[in-house]
Phi, psi and omega in degrees: 000138181282165180292144179283170176300316179299320176299315180294325172300313174305312182297319179292324177291326175292322180295316177299319177296321179296317184292324175296321179295318175300318182295314176299318177300315179297320176298317178297320180298313180297319177297321181298313181294322180297312177299319178297320181290324179297318175299317179298317181297321178298314179303311180295322173298316176300317179295324177296312184295322180296319180295312179299324178291320179297323178281351182089005181283341173230138178276156176304320182297320179295320180289317176299319174300316178299313181293319183296326176292316188278316188274129183240335180281133178305320180298316178292316179302314181303325183296336180250009178077021182268143177289165179298140181071183183277129182270345182259146178287158173299331180290316180296321179293323181289330188276327179279093180251144176299140181271131184262000000 
């Protein structure tokens, strides 16, 4: 005896749920890969800046200015020896431009 309409509807709904679960799993995997790539880029950029500073192509003052502008969390600022909040005045931030 063949499946009833209700059985077919139930089977299709179950299959739809399975496909949605697979789609969520693939999206999560994709998000993890994107985050990993973003992290790798940040690490490489940091290594590049460190190398430029080591070679003298960037001054410590330039790097501190960038960090002071960018870092707002006290924990992050402390990692680079910066005080809580911005230590530079808006005027000082505007005047300190990287030399090209």
